Structures are given as structure tokens and as C-alpha cells.
N, C-alpha and C positions, 0 to 999 in steps of 0.2 A: 324459463318453465321453474326455475324458483320459486322465482315473482306470482306465481301458481301457485303453488303448495302455502307458501307466505296467506294467500288472500283464505284462501281457505279453511287455513288453519284460524286466523282473522274470523274470520263467518265461525266457524262451530263454537272456538271457545264462546262468541257473542250470540250468538244459539243456546248457550249453557245457560252460563250468565240468568239474560232474561226469561227461563223458562224457571229456576229456580226461582228468580227474583218473582218466579208469580205465585211459582208450585210451593215454593216453604220465606215468602212475602213474614213479617210479624204481624195477628190478627190492626181488626180495626180500635182506633186508639177509643171511638167511644162506644165500644163491641165490652173493652177492660177495665177502662170506669162502673159501663155495669156489673160488672163478669166482681170489680173487687165492691161494689157495692152490695152483691147482695149480699156474697159471703160472709163483711164486715156487718148488715142485717138481722139478720137471719140465724147467723150464731149466734146461743146462747154462749152471754159471757158478763168476765162481769162488769165490765165499761156497758152494758146495754143493761144490767140490774140494775147499777147505780143512775140510769139515766132516767128509766121508767121511773124508778123510785121518787128521784127529782121531782119530773114535771105532775109527779101524783101529790109531791105535797105546795107544787108553787101555785095550789089556787090560789089567788087576786079573787079579797071578800072587800067589797064597797060595797056602799050602801051607804041609805038608815039607819044610825043607831052606829056603826063600827070609827069606834074613836079612829084620829089618827095617825096617829103610831102603830096602827094594828095596819092600819091603808099603807103606810109605808113598807113594815116588813113583809111584805103577802105580797107588792109589786117588785122591791128585792129581790126577791123569789125567786117571782117569775121569769127575771129578765136573768139571774141566774142563772136560772135553770133552760132560760133559749136560745142566750151564749155557746155553755156548754152541749147545746142540743145541736146548737151548730158547727161548732169546733168537731164535735164528732163528724154532721155528716153534709159537712158546709162544703167539704173538699166534691161532693159530687154531686150534691141537688143544688140547684139553682134559689131565691129567696120562694118564686112561684109553688116546687116541691120540694126545698125544705118543708111551709103550709103546706101544702098536700099530703103531704105524709106524714107529718104529724100527726096531723087534723083526721086522717081517711087508715093511715096502713099501721100505724107503729101500737097503737094500743092495744091490734089483730096477732104482730107477731109478740108483744111486751104480756101477751095476754097466753101463748101457746108456751112463750118462755115459763112464765110462772105453774102453767101445768105440769111439766118433761124433766125431768132433770137433766137430759145431753137432748141438747142437738145440736147439728149444725150439716153446712153443706153438704151431702153425695158428689151431687154432679150438675153444669149451669150451662145450660143448650141454649147460645142467643140468639136471633137470626131477623136479618135488617127486610123491616117488609114498610112499603115506599118510605115516611116519616119517623117512621115508631121501629121499636125495639122487640122482638117479641121474644120472649122468654121461658122458659120453664128448670123446673128448680128442685135437687132430688138431692129429698130434708131421709137423718139419719132423729126417727123423733121416737129418744131411748127405743134406739132397736131396729123398726121397723119404719119403714120408708111412707114418705108421704108427698106428694107433686105437691107444688103452688105454681101458678100460673099463669102471663102476665103480659104489662109492656108500656112502653120508655117511649120519652120522646125527651130527645135531645138538641138541647139549643146555647152553640156556642161553652160548649164543651163537658155544658151539665144535665140535671136529670132537672128537667120542667115538668115534666107530667109519671105519673105511676101510678099504672091502674091493676089491681087480682081479678084475673078474672076468673080465677079457679085454687080455692083452698080449699 
């Protein structure tokens, strides 16, 4: 009889531990990384302002009539800007994701930041949808809420593709 009580107790503890694991488990690591990336990219910060300035000043000057010194200096600025961009966002984005983000989305974010005093993330919702993660971000832009929606594709622990669908 005593053995049955112990067996039931062990089974009950196992059920409680399994239920706690299922209901209290930490969110998917890809979801956490996407959320951290969105917070970093969308919150207006000194780092983002400086990064935008670096990228704006880094246009590579090449072509007929441009001396070698100017070409070399502009190339060095461009390489410095790319290295800084990779340093900030490379922990979230792979090479394809960095290129995609820099060319298609960062200018939108920089424009948003230049037009407002404050921009910060209030809420982020992320939902896995097949190979993508759909996200919805509520921003506080100078005291009014703005919604941003998109999709992110993750490969090997980094964002490979990022698309804004509503902004």
C-alpha cells in the first residue's frame, strides 16, 4: 500500500513538472532575438542616429575625373560605415539580412527617427507562421501610437530576410 502512494506521488510530481515546463517554458529563442532586434532598430537612440549619419556620409565616390585620394577616402568611409552597421546589427542579421535591412528598411526607420523627438517600442507581438515569423510592433512616436507589421525569416539563428508589410 505504501508503495502505491509513492508511485502516485511520483506520477503527480512528474505531471506537475511537465505541465510547468509546457506552460512556463521560455519563448522560442528566435522570437526573443527578433524582438530584441526590433527594439534595437526601432527605438530612437544615439547609436541609431550616429549610424545613420555614418551611412549618409559614406557614399563611395568613384568615376572619371575623381582623384585617387578622394576615391580611397570615400571607400574607407564606406567600409567603416559597413563595419559599424555590421557591429550593431550583425548579431541579429546574417549577411543577406544585413544587406536587405540596410537597403530597404533602415532608411525608413532613419526617416521616422529624424521626423520625431521620441520613438520607442511599446509592445511587440510575434507569431510563427510556417517558415516565417509575423510581427506587429506598437510604437510610441511623440506621444501617439503607430503600428508596424512585417515578417522575418530566420536561418541558422539569424534573421535572413525582413519585410515590412504595414507601416
